[in-house]
C-alpha positions in Angstrom: -12.9 33.1 -47.5 -12.0 36.8 -47.9 -14.8 38.1 -45.7 -13.6 39.2 -42.2 -16.7 37.6 -40.6 -15.6 34.2 -41.8 -12.2 34.6 -40.2 -13.8 35.8 -37.0 -16.0 32.8 -37.0 -13.1 30.5 -37.6 -11.1 32.1 -34.8 -14.0 31.9 -32.4 -14.6 28.3 -33.3 -10.9 27.4 -32.7 -10.9 29.3 -29.4 -14.0 27.6 -28.3 -12.7 24.1 -29.2 -9.4 24.9 -27.4 -11.2 26.0 -24.3 -13.5 22.9 -24.4 -10.5 20.6 -24.8 -8.7 22.4 -21.9 -11.8 22.1 -19.6 -12.4 18.5 -20.5 -8.7 17.5 -19.9 -8.5 19.4 -16.7 -11.7 17.7 -15.4 -10.4 14.3 -16.5 -7.0 14.8 -14.8 -8.7 16.0 -11.6 -11.1 13.0 -11.6 -8.2 10.6 -12.2 -6.2 12.1 -9.4 -9.2 11.8 -7.0 -9.6 8.2 -8.0 -5.9 7.4 -7.5 -6.1 9.1 -4.0 -9.1 7.0 -3.0 -7.3 3.9 -4.3 -4.2 4.8 -2.4 -6.2 5.3 0.8 -7.9 1.9 0.4 -4.6 0.2 -0.3 -3.0 1.8 2.7 -5.8 0.7 4.9 -5.8 -2.9 3.6 -2.0 -3.0 3.9 -2.1 -1.7 7.5 -4.7 -4.4 8.4 -2.6 -7.0 6.8 0.6 -5.8 8.6 -1.3 -6.0 11.9 -2.5 -9.5 11.2 1.0 -10.7 10.2 2.6 -9.1 13.2 0.1 -10.9 15.5 0.8 -14.2 13.8 4.5 -13.8 14.1 4.2 -12.8 17.8 2.1 -16.0 18.4 4.6 -18.1 16.5 7.5 -16.5 18.5 5.7 -17.3 21.8 5.2 -20.9 20.8 8.8 -21.3 19.7 9.9 -19.7 23.0 8.0 -22.4 24.9 9.3 -25.2 22.7 12.9 -24.1 22.9 12.5 -23.6 26.6 11.4 -27.2 26.9 14.3 -28.4 24.7 16.8 -26.3 26.7 15.5 -27.9 30.0 15.8 -31.4 28.4 19.3 -30.8 27.2 20.3 -29.4 30.6 18.8 -32.6 32.3 20.6 -34.9 29.8 23.9 -33.0 30.3 23.6 -33.3 34.1 22.9 -37.0 33.8 25.8 -37.7 31.4 28.3 -35.4 32.9 27.2 -35.6 36.5 26.0 -32.8 38.7 28.6 -30.0 38.4 27.1 -28.0 41.2 
């Protein structure tokens, strides 16, 4: 362990291992970020499609309720005129 060549080899091995760990971790982090970005893009697309579908359903429901409440309003107006007499 007293030879300088041994210490040089140990230092070279440590430097090589540190470099390899850094490269592997950097590659891993980049691939994870790319995967998360793809997942976010897919999620946003699916969520946008779902939002469009829900909006369309609510608009259809609102249109049906407008028709039904319009009919009820007309019925109530007719009943009021019949009971109270024609005010006009």
